Structure formats: structure tokens, C-alpha cells
C-alpha positions as CSV (number, residue, x, y, z in Angstrom):
1,X,76.5,103.0,102.7
2,X,77.1,106.0,105.0
3,X,80.7,106.9,105.8
4,X,81.5,108.6,109.1
5,X,84.4,109.2,111.5
6,X,85.0,106.3,114.0
7,X,84.3,106.8,117.7
8,X,85.2,104.8,120.7
9,X,81.9,102.9,120.6
10,X,83.1,101.4,117.3
11,X,86.2,99.8,118.9
12,X,84.6,96.4,119.6
13,X,83.1,96.0,116.1
14,X,86.2,97.1,114.3
15,X,88.4,94.9,116.6
16,X,86.1,91.9,115.7
17,X,86.5,92.6,112.0
18,X,90.3,93.1,112.2
19,X,90.9,90.4,114.8
20,X,92.5,92.9,117.2
21,X,91.9,93.7,120.9
22,X,89.4,96.4,121.6
23,X,92.1,98.6,123.4
24,X,94.4,98.4,120.3
25,X,91.5,99.6,118.1
26,X,90.5,102.3,120.5
27,X,94.1,103.6,120.3
28,X,94.0,103.4,116.5
29,X,90.8,105.5,116.6
30,X,92.5,108.2,118.7
31,X,95.9,108.1,116.8
32,X,94.8,108.0,113.2
33,X,92.0,109.1,110.9
34,X,89.5,106.2,110.9
35,X,86.4,106.1,108.7
36,X,83.6,103.6,109.2
37,X,81.2,102.5,106.5
38,X,77.9,101.9,108.2
39,X,75.3,99.5,106.9
40,X,72.4,101.8,108.0
41,X,71.8,105.3,109.2
42,X,72.3,104.5,112.9
43,X,75.6,105.8,114.2
44,X,76.8,106.3,117.7
45,X,77.0,109.8,119.0
46,X,80.4,111.4,118.9
47,X,80.4,111.3,122.8
48,X,79.4,107.6,122.9
49,X,82.7,106.7,124.6
50,X,81.0,105.0,127.5
51,X,77.8,104.1,125.8
52,X,76.7,101.0,124.0
53,X,79.0,99.5,121.5
54,X,78.2,99.7,117.8
55,X,77.0,96.2,116.7
56,X,79.3,94.4,114.3
57,X,76.3,94.0,111.9
58,X,76.1,97.8,111.6
59,X,79.6,98.1,110.1
60,X,80.4,97.1,106.5
61,X,84.1,98.1,106.8
62,X,86.6,100.7,107.9
63,X,89.9,102.3,106.8
64,X,92.6,103.8,109.0
65,X,95.2,106.2,107.7
66,X,97.7,108.9,108.7
67,X,100.1,111.2,107.0
68,X,103.9,111.0,107.4
69,X,106.6,112.5,105.2
70,X,104.2,113.8,102.6
71,X,102.6,110.4,102.0
72,X,99.2,109.2,103.1
73,X,99.7,105.8,104.7
74,X,96.7,103.4,104.9
75,X,97.5,101.5,108.1
76,X,94.6,99.2,108.3
77,X,91.3,98.3,106.5
78,X,88.7,95.6,106.6
79,X,85.3,95.0,105.2
80,X,83.4,93.9,102.1
81,X,85.0,94.6,98.7
82,X,82.4,97.3,98.0
83,X,82.9,98.9,101.4
84,X,86.7,98.9,101.1
85,X,86.5,100.4,97.7
86,X,84.2,103.2,98.9
87,X,86.3,103.8,102.1
88,X,89.6,104.0,100.2
89,X,88.0,107.1,98.5
90,X,88.7,108.9,101.9
91,X,92.5,108.7,102.0
92,X,92.8,108.9,98.2
93,X,90.6,112.0,98.1
94,X,92.7,113.6,100.8
95,X,95.9,112.7,99.0
96,X,94.6,114.1,95.7
97,X,93.6,117.4,97.3
98,X,97.0,117.8,99.0
99,X,99.1,116.5,96.1
100,X,100.4,113.4,98.0
101,X,100.7,109.8,97.1
102,X,98.9,107.0,99.0
103,X,100.7,103.8,100.2
104,X,99.2,100.7,101.7
105,X,101.1,97.7,103.0
106,X,98.9,94.7,102.5
107,X,99.4,91.0,103.5
108,X,100.0,88.6,100.7
109,X,96.8,86.6,101.2
110,X,95.6,86.7,97.6
111,X,92.8,89.2,98.1
112,X,94.6,92.6,97.9
113,X,95.2,92.8,94.2
114,X,91.6,92.4,93.2
115,X,90.6,95.0,95.8
116,X,93.2,97.8,95.4
117,X,94.5,97.4,91.8
118,X,91.1,98.4,90.2
119,X,91.3,101.6,92.3
120,X,94.6,102.5,90.6
121,X,97.1,101.1,93.2
122,X,100.2,99.4,91.8
123,X,102.5,97.0,93.6
124,X,105.8,98.7,94.2
125,X,107.7,96.0,96.1
126,X,107.8,94.0,99.2
127,X,106.6,95.4,102.5
128,X,107.6,94.4,106.1
129,X,106.6,91.1,107.6
130,X,103.6,91.5,109.8
131,X,102.9,88.7,112.3
132,X,105.3,86.5,110.3
133,X,103.4,87.0,107.0
134,X,104.8,88.6,103.9
135,X,103.3,91.8,102.6
136,X,103.3,93.9,99.4
137,X,103.6,97.7,99.3
138,X,101.0,99.3,97.0
139,X,101.1,102.9,95.9
140,X,98.6,105.3,94.3
141,X,99.9,108.4,92.6
142,X,97.1,110.9,91.8
């Protein structure tokens, strides 16, 4: 899997994966660090803003993160377990280099522990309700 920065041409594919409108995902791409795991070596050009959309089949997953108050916050991720594991190396690697912790608020749908706990994340309490669903806050301390 090839990991790269997200571009606007990825908005439709990522929106489809995350069940979010294209414009919301486009804003996420501009406002946060977003990495995409591609299933092949084809990637849209960095200036592909008005070009063809990246096909959903070309994306194995993505992770979005930003830094606030000395903590790297994973704000969104989707994809196969293998893709998510690889993509989490991006915020974790950044946090490790900068001496920061990583936090992720994840819906309590039953899949998060088996995805993030093997990476070293630990549940540290309840998170905010998102769309009416309960969440758990996970933290990784390098």
C-alpha cells in the first residue's frame, strides 16, 4: 500500500468511505493532515482539484489528524484493518518525533479495540457523543 497526502480529487472516495458529504471531506482535506492509503500506484496529481475523482476502489483507507495543545488528535479514519494500522503510523510517527501523545475518539461500535489496542492505544475514558452514539477516548503515549 502506498501512503500519500490527500488531494481534493480524493474527496468523493473518502466521503463515500466515511459516509460524509464531499464538501465536508474537502474541507477536512484542507483543514487537517490527511493521509490516504492507495491500493495501487495511481494517484491524482496534487493539482487535481478540478480533474477526475479518485475511484473508491483505489483507496484502502485514510486517516485525518491535527495538533492542538501539544497532542496529536486523530479526527477521522476509515478503511480496512490493515490500511488503518498502516495509516496510524503517520500520526503516531509525528507524535513520537515531537514528543507528543496521540488521542483518538472512536465510536463504540465494537471494532475499535481490535484495531487500535494492538497499536498501543489504551482506552482512557468516555468521549463525546457523536451523532447520538457513545464514544471512547483512546490515547497512545510514545
